[in-house]
DRENTORMAR-306653 format. One record per atom (N, C-alpha, C): residue in one letter; x, y, z. Coordinates in steps of 0.02 Angstrom, whole numbers, padded with zeros to 5 digits, always signed. Each point is the difference from the previous one (the first is absolute). Layout:
N
aXYZ...
END
This chain:
387
m+07831-01383+02106m+00015+00044-00066m-00053-00014-00046d-00031+00045-00029d-00053-00011-00045d+00016-00011-00059r-00057-00023-00053r+00031-00014-00073r+00038+00046-00044r-00025+00060+00012r+00021+00063-00040r+00073+00009+00023t+00021+00011+00064t+00058-00002+00031t+00047-00043-00020l-00023-00072+00009l+00042-00054-00024l+00021-00001-00071l-00050+00027-00042l+00015-00012-00075l+00048+00059-00013k+00001+00056+00023k+00049+00061-00005k+00073-00026+00018s+00004-00047+00055s+00066-00023+00009s+00021-00055-00025s-00041-00035-00048s+00018-00058-00030s+00043+00004-00065g+00002+00063-00020g+00048+00008-00065g-00042-00013-00063l-00061-00021+00009l-00035-00015-00065l-00016+00058-00051l+00011-00012-00057l-00015+00055-00044l-00055-00018-00050l-00036+00037-00035l-00047-00020-00041l+00021-00046-00050g+00056-00002-00015g+00022-00056-00047g-00008-00069+00017g-00010-00011+00061g-00011-00070+00033g-00077-00021-00002l-00033+00057-00012l-00074-00013+00004l-00029-00021-00067t+00001-00070-00018t-00014-00014-00079t-00081-00010-00008f-00026+00018-00051f-00071-00007-00015f-00004-00054-00042g+00045-00025-00035g-00007-00048-00059g-00031-00060+00033g-00043-00035-00043g-00042-00053+00020g-00061+00009+00048l-00016+00062+00004l-00057+00020+00054l-00067-00037-00034v-00001+00002-00056v-00071-00029-00029v+00008-00071-00025s+00065-00025-00022s+00003-00062-00026s+00004-00054+00054r+00024+00014+00055r-00001-00038+00058r-00067-00019+00023a-00047+00056+00006a-00059-00005+00020a-00050-00038-00042q+00020+00015-00062q-00041-00046-00053q+00015-00076-00009a+00054-00025+00039a+00014-00072-00004a-00059-00033+00036k-00016-00057-00030k-00053-00048+00013k+00014-00031+00061s+00068-00029+00008s+00019-00040+00052s+00063+00022+00033i+00010+00001+00059i+00059+00018+00034i+00055-00061-00013e-00021-00058-00025e+00043-00050-00012e+00038+00005-00062i-00022+00058-00035i+00037+00008-00070i+00078+00013+00026v+00040-00028-00040v+00074+00000+00005v+00027+00072-00022s+00026+00037+00055s+00022+00072-00015s+00081-00008-00016p+00026+00056-00044p+00076-00012-00009p+00031+00028+00069k+00058-00030+00013k+00030+00005+00055k+00029+00065+00012m-00006+00034+00064m+00017+00059+00004m+00054+00001+00055t+00047+00052-00018t+00057+00012+00054t-00005+00072+00024p-00005+00012+00063p-00005+00075+00028p+00060+00034-00024s-00006+00057-00019s+00057+00042-00026s-00022+00070+00025e+00060+00046-00012e-00016+00072+00018e-00058+00035-00037q-00009-00019-00064q-00050+00017-00043q-00069-00030+00014q+00000-00060+00027q-00061-00036+00027q+00007-00032+00064p-00002+00041+00057p+00008-00033+00064p-00062-00036+00015l-00002-00050+00053l-00057-00026+00025l-00017+00048+00062l-00056+00025-00015l-00028+00045+00057l-00060-00044+00043l+00033-00027+00056l-00050-00045+00045l+00008+00028+00067n-00015+00063+00000n+00002+00042+00073n-00057+00034+00022f-00046+00015-00047f-00054+00041+00016f-00070-00027-00008n-00004-00060-00013n-00063-00036-00007n-00037+00017-00050e+00037+00031-00063e-00040+00006-00053e-00015-00058-00043n-00044+00006-00057n-00014-00061-00037n+00032+00005-00064s+00054-00035-00009s+00046+00004-00057s-00039-00023-00072l-00057-00030+00018l-00045-00027-00064l-00017+00064-00038g-00011+00051+00023g-00018+00061-00036g-00085-00002-00001m-00021+00051-00021m-00072+00011+00007m-00035-00042-00054s-00073-00005+00017s-00043-00043-00050s+00009+00044-00074p-00001-00044-00053p+00002+00033-00060p-00062+00047-00012k-00056-00025+00031k-00059+00050-00008k+00011+00069+00033a+00033-00002+00059a+00011+00060+00040a+00054+00036-00047h+00047-00023-00036h+00049+00027-00040h-00039+00031-00059q-00036-00027-00027q-00052+00027-00053q-00030+00059+00021a-00029-00008+00055a-00050+00050+00033a+00037+00061+00009i+00055-00003+00029i+00045+00073+00005i+00006+00026-00075i+00026-00035-00045i+00006+00025-00065i-00059+00036-00022d-00061-00036-00003d-00062+00028-00016d-00023+00061+00026a+00029+00003+00072a-00026+00057+00039a+00049+00057-00021l+00053+00010-00031l+00049+00050-00009l-00035+00054-00035p-00033-00009-00049p-00030+00063-00044p-00037+00036+00048t-00034-00017+00057t-00047+00033+00038t+00043+00017+00061a+00054-00006+00009a+00044+00010+00066a-00004+00077+00016f-00013+00043-00042f-00008+00071+00013f-00046+00018+00038r-00055-00053+00018r-00056+00012+00044r+00012-00025+00063y-00032+00027+00055y+00005-00025+00065y-00026-00068+00010p+00020-00045+00036p-00016-00066+00003p-00066-00020+00044d-00045+00048+00004d-00056-00005+00048d-00039-00068-00033a-00022+00000-00060a-00038-00050-00018a+00025-00069+00008a+00063-00008-00020a+00035-00073+00007a+00010-00014+00081r+00005+00050+00039r+00015-00012+00073r-00074-00021+00026e-00051+00031-00020e-00073-00014+00019e-00010-00075-00015q+00009-00016-00058q-00008-00061-00030q+00038-00053+00038l+00064+00011+00025l+00035-00041+00029l-00022-00016+00075i-00030+00055+00030i-00033-00014+00064i-00064-00042-00008n-00037+00015-00046n-00064-00043-00018n+00020-00083-00014d+00050-00003-00033d+00022-00070-00019d+00029-00038+00059i+00041+00033+00049i+00021-00024+00057i-00054-00022+00038a-00050+00051+00016a-00062-00018+00039a-00037-00060-00020a-00005-00002-00069a-00043-00059-00026a+00042-00065+00008e+00057-00003+00001e+00048-00058+00006e-00011-00032+00064y-00018+00042+00052y-00012-00021+00071y-00066-00001+00022q-00056+00016-00053q-00068+00010+00020q-00007+00053+00057l+00032+00052-00009l-00003+00064+00038l-00025+00064-00032k-00003+00050+00031k-00027+00062-00033k+00062+00036-00007p+00004+00046-00050p+00064+00051-00005p+00010+00039+00064e-00048+00013+00042e+00011+00034+00059e+00041-00046+00048n+00010-00067-00023n+00052-00040+00043n+00073+00002-00020v+00009+00035-00058v+00068+00002-00027v+00041+00065+00002s+00065+00008+00019s+00035+00061-00019s+00060-00021-00039l+00013+00027-00051l+00070-00003-00033l+00045+00046+00034g+00069-00044-00014g+00053+00037+00020g+00054-00003-00047n+00059+00038+00003n+00056+00004-00035n+00046-00059+00033g-00027-00060-00025g+00025-00062+00033g-00037-00002+00059s+00000-00071+00027s-00032-00013+00061s+00036+00044+00067s+00057+00021-00019s+00034+00036+00057s-00036+00064+00017e-00028+00036-00047e-00031+00062-00002e-00057-00022+00053t-00038-00051-00011t-00059-00011+00035t+00024-00018+00073i+00047-00033+00014i+00023-00018+00066i+00022+00071+00037q+00033+00048-00043q+00017+00066+00032q-00066+00036+00019a-00047-00005-00045a-00070+00042+00009a-00030-00018+00063v-00009-00070+00010v-00035-00026+00049v+00034+00010+00079i+00069-00013-00011i+00033+00030+00064i+00001+00066+00015q-00004+00040-00048q-00010+00078+00012q-00071+00009+00025a-00052-00018-00030a-00064+00004+00021a-00018-00019+00060v+00016-00056+00020v-00012-00030+00068v+00034+00034+00050i+00072+00018-00007i+00033+00040+00054i-00033+00076+00006r-00020+00028-00056r-00025+00067+00002r-00066+00002+00041q-00038-00050-00014q-00062-00022+00046q+00010+00003+00070a+00045-00034+00019a+00027-00016+00066a+00018+00070+00032e+00036+00034-00038e+00022+00066+00020e-00053+00046+00013q-00046-00003-00039q-00068+00047+00006q-00030-00022+00057d-00004-00068+00023d-00037-00025+00054d+00039-00002+00067r+00062+00023-00007r+00045+00004+00057r+00014-00073+00025t+00004-00049-00039t+00002-00071+00022t+00071-00020-00018p+00033-00035+00049p+00061-00038-00015p+00001-00043-00056i+00042-00013-00049i+00001-00049-00045i+00068-00034-00015q+00003-00053-00012q+00063-00046-00016q-00010-00035-00062l+00057-00024-00028l+00013-00050-00054l+00025-00055+00022v-00025-00058-00017v+00026-00062+00014v+00015-00041-00064v+00061-00020-00005v+00022-00039-00065v+00036-00062+00013p+00004-00046-00041p+00047-00047+00015p+00064+00011-00014d+00055-00034+00013d+00069+00012-00012d+00043-00061-00012p+00030-00006-00076p-00008+00049-00053p-00066+00001-00038t-00012+00049-00023t-00060-00003-00055t+00017+00060-00046f-00043+00015-00045f-00002+00057-00053f-00010+00060+00046n+00050+00050-00006n+00007+00053+00055n-00031+00060-00016y-00041+00012-00053y-00025+00069-00011y-00047+00017+00042a-00047-00038+00028a-00045+00019+00054a+00042+00034+00057e+00054-00033+00020e+00045+00030+00055e+00028+00067-00029l+00021+00005-00060l+00035+00066-00018l-00057+00054-00013y-00055-00018-00019y-00058+00055-00004y-00015+00022+00069a-00004-00044+00044a-00016+00019+00074a+00043+00036+00034k+00073-00013-00010k+00056+00024+00034k-00005+00080+00010p-00012+00037-00061p+00002+00078+00009p-00052+00019+00048f-00054-00041+00021f-00041+00034+00045f+00018-00015+00078g+00057-00037+00013g+00023-00008+00060g-00042-00049+00047i-00041-00045-00031i-00044-00041+00037i+00044-00067+00017p-00022-00027+00054p+00038-00069+00023p-00003-00047-00059i+00050-00031-00017i+00002-00058-00052i+00025-00059+00033e-00042-00041+00010e+00013-00070+00037e+00015-00057-00047k+00065-00031-00006k+00016-00044-00036k-00002-00072+00034v-00034-00048-00029v-00006-00063+00037v+00041-00058-00051v+00054-00022+00027v+00047-00053-00039v-00036-00062-00027l+00004-00017-00053l-00021-00062-00028l+00019-00062+00048t-00047-00050-00013t+00012-00064+00039t+00056-00032-00034p+00028-00050+00037p+00059-00041-00035p-00012-00023-00067e-00072-00020-00014e-00022-00022-00072e-00010+00058-00042m+00028+00057+00014m-00015+00061-00035m-00067+00020-00017t-00043-00010+00044t-00072+00023-00001t-00009+00051+00049f-00062+00029-00009f-00024+00054+00045f-00015-00021+00068d+00028+00029+00052d-00020-00017+00070d-00055+00042+00023l-00067-00029-00032l-00060+00037+00011l-00016+00009+00077p+00015-00051+00052p-00022+00009+00064p+00046+00055+00028a+00061+00017-00018a+00043+00049+00028a-00022+00065-00035m-00029+00004-00064m-00027+00060-00037m-00058+00022+00045k-00048-00055+00007k-00055+00016+00040k+00014+00027+00069q+00040-00019+00041q+00028+00018+00061q+00015+00075-00005k+00045+00023-00050k+00016+00069-00014k-00061+00037+00002v-00054-00017-00041v-00055+00038-00010v-00042+00000+00066a-00012-00048+00027a-00034-00006+00070a+00019+00041+00053s+00083+00007-00002s+00026+00040+00056s+00005+00074-00019f-00025+00016-00046f-00001+00068-00022f-00059+00041+00018n+00002+00054+00038n-00056+00043+00011n-00009+00049-00046g-00028-00014-00066g-00012+00032-00058g-00026-00033-00054r+00020+00031-00060r-00021-00037-00064r+00061-00034-00030s-00007-00052-00037s+00059-00037-00027s-00017-00007-00079i+00054+00004-00024i+00004-00015-00075i+00041-00069-00008v-00030-00053-00032v+00036-00053-00012v+00017-00031-00069y+00061+00007-00016y+00015-00008-00074y+00021-00076+00002l-00026-00035-00049l+00005-00074-00021l+00012-00011-00075c+00057-00017-00009c+00016-00007-00077c-00011-00077-00016n-00043-00018-00045n-00015-00073-00004n-00022-00016-00069p+00055-00036-00039p+00063-00026+00030p+00043+00051+00027n+00048-00020+00047n+00037+00049+00026n+00064+00013-00050n+00017+00059+00003n+00073+00018-00036n+00038+00026+00060p+00063-00040+00007p+00037-00036-00042p-00008-00069-00004t-00042-00034+00050t+00009-00072+00014t-00044-00046-00048a-00051+00027-00039a-00043-00034-00044a-00043-00050+00030t-00014+00004+00069t-00041-00040+00037t-00071+00035+00006i-00054-00048+00004i-00063+00027+00002i-00027-00011+00078t-00047+00049+00021t-00024-00015+00069t-00081-00026-00027p-00013-00057+00032p-00075-00026-00018p-00056+00043+00007a-00045-00006-00042a-00055+00050+00002a-00045-00007+00054n+00008-00065+00037n-00042-00003+00061n+00019+00041+00054l+00068+00006+00003l+00039+00036+00059l-00019+00077-00016i+00011+00022-00052i-00010+00074-00017i-00080+00006+00009d-00035-00036-00030d-00080+00013+00013d-00008+00006+00073a+00017-00050+00043a-00026-00001+00065a+00022+00059+00038w+00072+00030-00014w+00017+00063+00032w-00036+00060-00027v-00018+00010-00059v-00034+00053-00029v-00070+00008+00030k-00036-00072+00002k-00068+00003+00027k-00010+00017+00074s+00060-00022+00040s-00005+00012+00066s+00028+00064+00031a+00041+00035-00042a+00033+00060+00024a-00044+00059+00016s+00012+00044+00039s-00029+00054+00015s-00007+00057-00055p-00046+00040+00004p-00011+00052-00050p+00071+00048-00009d+00042-00011+00053d+00054+00045+00006d+00065-00033-00031t-00013-00045-00039t+00049-00039-00041t-00013-00006-00069l+00051+00034-00039l-00014-00003-00066l+00055-00039-00031f-00019-00053-00057f+00041-00041-00028f+00018+00015-00072i+00064+00003-00021i+00025+00010-00067i+00019-00059-00019i-00034-00037-00043i+00024-00070-00032i+00028+00011-00070d+00065-00009+00001d+00038+00018-00065d-00004-00066-00036e-00033-00003-00060e-00007-00073-00043e+00040+00020-00059a+00060+00036-00012a+00030+00006-00060a+00020-00063-00030y+00003-00063+00036y+00023-00059-00038y-00052-00049+00007a-00067+00022+00001a-00044-00055+00012a-00016-00046-00055e+00008+00034-00065e-00013-00043-00057e+00042-00061-00012f+00060+00004+00048f+00049-00054-00016f-00013-00067+00046v-00047+00018+00048v-00005-00055+00052v-00041-00063-00027s+00033-00051+00014s-00038-00062-00007s-00029-00033+00071d+00019+00018+00053d-00021-00035+00058d-00071+00016+00008p-00041-00060+00010p-00070+00011+00019p-00017+00039+00067a+00051+00006+00045a-00019+00029+00066a-00009+00079-00006f+00027+00012-00064f-00004+00086-00020f-00069+00013-00028r-00028+00054+00025r-00055+00023-00032r+00006+00079+00001s-00018+00034-00046s+00010+00079+00002s-00047+00029+00054a+00036+00041+00032a-00043+00041+00047a-00047+00046-00032i-00006+00004-00063i-00044+00043-00027i-00076-00042+00013e-00003-00062+00013e-00062-00032+00019e-00027+00034+00067l+00048+00029+00038l-00021+00031+00062l-00042+00056-00019v+00025+00035-00050v-00032+00068-00018v-00062-00016-00038q+00003-00048-00037q-00071-00022-00026q-00046-00017+00054a+00015-00024+00048a-00045-00014+00057a-00028+00060+00043g+00041+00059-00018g-00026+00059+00037g+00046+00026+00060h+00050-00035+00010h+00044+00026+00048h+00035+00061-00010k+00005+00048+00046k+00018+00065-00010k+00076+00015+00020n+00026-00048+00046n+00069+00018+00026n+00063-00033-00035l-00015+00002-00071l+00065-00017-00034l-00003+00029-00067l+00060+00002-00032l+00013+00022-00069l+00047-00046-00034v-00014-00038-00054v+00039-00041-00031v+00026+00026-00063t+00075+00004-00007t+00032+00032-00056t+00019-00049-00045r+00002+00012-00066r+00020-00043-00055r+00043+00034-00044t+00030-00030-00057t+00031+00040-00045t+00006-00025-00063f+00013+00039-00048f+00018-00034-00072f+00079-00004-00018s+00040+00018+00057s+00063-00019-00011s+00032-00059-00003k-00035-00056+00027k+00037-00064+00009k-00028-00047-00057i-00056-00038+00012i-00008-00047-00050i-00023+00027-00061f-00028+00062-00011f-00012+00036-00060f+00051+00034-00032a+00063+00013+00041a+00059+00018-00026a+00000+00076-00030l-00029+00034+00040l-00014+00072-00014l+00042+00049+00046a+00046-00018+00033a+00035+00030+00049a+00021+00076-00014g+00026+00007-00059g+00013+00063-00023g-00056+00051-00009l-00053-00024-00009l-00067+00043-00018l-00024+00024+00067r+00010-00039+00050r-00024+00025+00074r-00075+00002+00002v-00040-00057+00000v-00070-00006+00016v-00012-00045+00054g-00023+00021+00050g-00027-00036+00056g-00070+00016+00023y-00026-00035+00053y-00071+00015+00026y-00009-00022+00072g-00053+00025+00029g-00016-00017+00066g-00071-00020-00012i-00018-00051+00050i-00079-00025+00003i-00020+00005+00070a-00057+00036+00007a-00019+00007+00075a-00072+00032+00002h-00033-00002+00056h-00065+00026+00016h+00009+00082-00037p-00061+00017-00028p-00001+00064-00032p+00019+00061+00057a-00018-00008+00056a+00013+00042+00049a+00086+00019+00004l+00031-00053+00007l+00070+00000+00008l+00035+00019-00069i-00030-00027-00058i+00028+00028-00059i-00011+00071-00008a-00050+00029+00020a-00005+00081-00001a+00047+00030+00035q+00019-00022+00062q+00053+00026+00043q+00073-00001-00041v+00009-00064-00035v+00061-00011-00033v+00002+00052-00057e-00049+00013-00042e+00000+00039-00052e+00013+00075+00014n-00001+00018+00063n+00012+00063+00014n+00085+00009+00006f+00031-00049-00003f+00082-00007+00005f+00030-00032-00071v-00035-00007-00052v+00030-00023-00056v+00004+00057-00051s+00046+00002-00052s+00000+00046-00047s-00054-00001-00042l-00032+00059-00016l-00058-00008-00048l+00014-00026-00068d+00059+00005-00019d+00020-00028-00076d+00055-00047+00012n-00007-00057+00038n+00048-00047+00018n+00006-00060-00043t-00036-00003-00051t-00008-00046-00049t+00012+00024-00074n+00051-00017-00035n+00012+00026-00073n-00045-00044-00041t-00005+00030-00063t-00043-00030-00054t+00036-00069-00014a+00061-00005-00010a+00039-00060-00020a-00009-00050+00052g+00004+00015+00065g-00001-00053+00059g-00077-00014+00001a-00040+00041-00011a-00076-00020+00002a-00026-00047-00051v+00018+00016-00056v-00021-00043-00056v+00035-00071-00002a+00067+00007+00027a+00028-00073+00005a-00019-00044+00049a-00031+00040+00059a-00035-00043+00055a-00062-00022-00022l-00031+00037-00035l-00075-00025-00027l+00014-00057-00049a+00048+00002-00037a+00018-00065-00049a+00016-00048+00043s+00041+00011+00043s+00035-00060+00041s-00061-00041+00038l-00035+00033+00024l-00067-00028+00040l-00037-00043-00048q-00005+00015-00058q-00039-00035-00046q+00040-00062-00032d+00057+00005+00005d+00044-00060-00027d+00020-00053+00046k-00050-00038+00009k+00004-00064+00047k+00055-00044-00014p+00004-00017-00062p+00048-00051-00022p+00077+00026+00013f+00014+00066-00012f+00064+00021+00022f+00017+00002+00071v-00051+00006+00046v-00003-00012+00073v+00032-00071+00015h-00039-00049-00037h+00013-00065+00011h+00069-00012-00026y+00017+00025-00046y+00071-00012-00036y+00054+00021+00048s-00010+00057+00031s+00043+00040+00039s+00009-00044+00061r-00050-00025+00022r-00003-00043+00061r+00041-00056-00016q-00013-00031-00051q+00035-00059-00025q+00076+00006-00004s+00018+00058-00026s+00066+00016-00007s+00036+00003+00065t-00030+00039+00049t+00029+00005+00067t+00005-00075+00034d-00049-00039-00006d+00002-00064+00031d+00056-00039-00022h+00012-00005-00067h+00057-00031-00035h+00063+00031+00023a+00001+00066-00003a+00071+00032+00027a+00014-00012+00079r-00057-00003+00035r+00012-00019+00071r+00028-00070+00005r-00026-00053-00043r+00027-00069+00010r+00074+00002-00024i+00022+00031-00043i+00062+00006-00028i+00054+00018+00062v-00030+00049+00031v+00043+00026+00066v-00002-00049+00060t-00066-00021+00013t+00004-00039+00056t+00036-00065-00014e-00006-00035-00046e+00040-00067-00012e+00063+00016+00006t+00030+00055-00030t+00076+00016+00019t+00017+00008+00069l-00043+00037+00034l+00016+00020+00074l-00012-00067+00032d-00034-00045-00018d-00005-00075+00041d+00063-00034-00019q+00027+00004-00059q+00060-00041-00022q+00066+00029+00036l-00008+00067+00013l+00064+00032+00035l-00017+00007+00077k-00055-00030+00019k-00019-00004+00073k-00002+00070+00022l-00022+00051-00024l-00011+00065+00022l-00073+00011+00015a-00019+00012+00067a-00058+00004+00030a-00043+00054-00034y-00066+00004-00013y-00045+00044-00015y-00069-00005+00019v-00034+00061-00001v-00074-00002+00020v-00046-00023-00053p-00048-00047+00005p-00041-00012-00055p-00039+00064-00022s+00006+00009-00066s-00016+00062-00023s-00074-00007-00039q-00036+00061+00019q-00067+00007-00031q-00002+00062-00037a+00056+00023-00027a+00003+00072-00034a+00049-00011-00063n+00020+00056-00029n+00050-00006-00052n+00074+00013+00028f+00015-00016+00057f+00069-00007+00019f+00007-00056+00059v+00066-00010+00018v+00009-00056+00042v+00048+00033+00049f-00016-00014+00071f+00047+00023+00046f+00045-00059+00030h+00061+00006-00019h+00047-00056+00010h+00062+00017+00046q+00030-00049+00033q+00057+00008+00030q+00066-00003-00048v+00043+00040+00026v+00072-00005-00035v+00055-00008+00052t+00053-00025-00021t+00058-00015+00046t+00046+00065+00003g+00012+00017+00068g+00041+00061+00004g-00046+00074-00009d+00035+00045-00015d-00034+00064+00004d-00042+00019-00057v-00058+00021+00014v-00048+00009-00064v+00027+00052-00043k+00031+00053+00032k+00025+00059-00037k+00054-00017-00050t+00047-00045+00030t+00049-00029-00044t-00032-00043-00060y-00047-00038+00019y-00026-00047-00045y-00040+00051-00059q-00038+00053+00019q-00024+00043-00039q+00054+00039-00050n+00054+00026+00030n+00048+00022-00040n+00032-00043-00056r+00012-00057+00029r+00033-00051-00045r-00049-00017-00060m-00064+00002+00011m-00048-00019-00048m+00002+00062-00054k+00004+00063+00031k+00002+00054-00044k+00063+00001-00057q+00049-00033+00026q+00066-00006-00037q-00020-00045-00059y-00052-00043+00003y-00017-00044-00053y-00062+00025-00026h-00017+00063+00003h-00057+00039-00032h-00060-00027+00026v-00013-00031+00062v-00064-00031+00014v-00016+00050+00072f-00049+00030+00004f-00024+00047+00047f-00050-00037+00046v+00020-00021+00057v-00055-00037+00044v-00008+00053+00053g-00056-00020+00043g-00028+00030+00047g+00045+00018+00067r-00015+00030+00045r+00047+00017+00058r-00027-00034+00056e+00037+00006+00052e-00019-00028+00074e-00051+00034+00033f-00045-00030+00037f-00060+00033+00032f+00008-00010+00078p+00043+00025+00036p+00001-00011+00075p-00065+00013+00025p-00020-00045+00050p+00049-00036+00042p+00013-00078-00031a-00031-00005-00059a+00008-00065-00038a+00076-00004-00022v+00046-00002+00038v+00076+00011-00024v+00018-00071-00030g+00039+00006-00061g+00021-00060-00040g-00054-00020-00047w-00044+00032-00005w-00048-00010-00058w-00006+00051-00057n-00015-00027-00054n-00004+00044-00058n-00060-00001-00044r-00033+00052-00022r-00058-00012-00041r+00023+00002-00072l-00020-00047-00037l+00004-00013-00076l-00056+00008-00035t-00004+00052-00043t-00059+00004-00041t+00004-00053-00063l-00064-00029-00011l-00004-00056-00049l-00013+00043-00071g+00054-00009-00042g-00015+00017-00074g-00020-00040-00041t+00003-00001-00063t-00027-00046-00050t+00042-00071+00019p-00013-00061-00025p+00026-00060+00008p+00069+00007-00036e-00002+00031-00048e+00071+00009-00037e+00046+00043+00050e-00023+00048+00025e+00049+00035+00045e+00012-00038+00060m-00044-00040+00029m+00026-00038+00060m+00041-00057-00012t-00003-00020-00060t+00043-00057-00021t+00070+00031-00008a+00006+00070-00013a+00063+00026-00002a+00025+00015+00065f-00053+00019+00048f+00022+00014+00070f+00036-00061+00027v-00037-00054-00003v+00019-00057+00044v+00060-00033-00036t+00023+00029-00062t+00063-00021-00022t+00057+00036+00037v-00010+00067+00010v+00041+00039+00039v+00003-00028+00084l-00053-00016+00021l-00006-00023+00072l+00043-00066+00012k-00008-00041-00052k+00039-00071+00008k+00075+00018-00011m+00017+00054-00043m+00072+00017+00001m+00029+00028+00059f-00055+00041+00037f+00016+00028+00067f+00028-00063+00048r-00049-00047-00008r+00013-00055+00047r+00066-00031-00014s+00025-00010-00061s+00066-00027-00021s+00052+00033+00026k-00014+00072+00021k+00054+00039+00016k-00003-00003+00084g-00058-00021+00029g-00009+00001+00063g-00023+00067+00031w-00037+00035-00050w-00029+00067+00025w-00065-00005+00028v-00032-00057-00012v-00078-00007+00027v+00002-00070+00031
END
């Protein structure tokens, strides 16, 4: 079930989406500042199910939107072009290396469609190879085309089984699209850069890699390096997606992008909407790119929130996967759906189960204040024998 379907079935109303504190929290100089204790309620539920950034956007992004409103009757071409240029400069690349998307999900959709269409024109079989579980949009976008979708179950350590994925590619007589979410969603684990680099560099020209780095800015493990370095080195067989939804907290404005060789970007551009970036999203993204202190603060806040959760999970002896993102994948006692429904009764919305990882729940990391409220509920659940 995708995010939109799940949201419709959750019973959430707009009244539960609060914007208070959007700027004030972001302006805080330290996450160690003591915040007033919060208690989840119907009016202010804890939304810990969609990997959003509860911190709210950068104050500079907020102001940029306000400043852009008087000219919102104009098309966003200038702001969109500037954003492409600034993203390219951020990675020492050219604008021709960048494709903007309505969220990184549109970029994933566009490259899937572009590559499948090319295979159809060449009368060449094509397949999609994905880990399982992972972010499933590549699969959803490929499914209508009726191509084979090969799912490779994660290792017992919740990491990608790259040898098994390579075997799926090697045994297929045709082209392969390989989707790798790094860090992975829902496990928050990384795949070391040396393993990805080795595969990309040794792969045949018939293999295209989509490296989804939606959570890259949260990673602290030195074994991780962005696959954008491979694009910088001139490799043509990959596209790296990034988003402004996560660390920059612009999920509702839908701005993402892809980085690749200009020839692949040209193919992708044939399958994206011509006006897929609105003025508010573009100027907010521009301001966010420039606000390095906010990115640092957002990362600090997430790190603090993660510690609050993992220390409690340790106390309760609930297993979890070491996280390199803004969520934690942890075990619960008993049925995950029951746990999810019980949490909802206490106005806490947690993630769902991701088969075949049965018995595990994905928990989004909100602000430290929010996670303190969450662990209070979790400890109460333990006292009742529910986890």
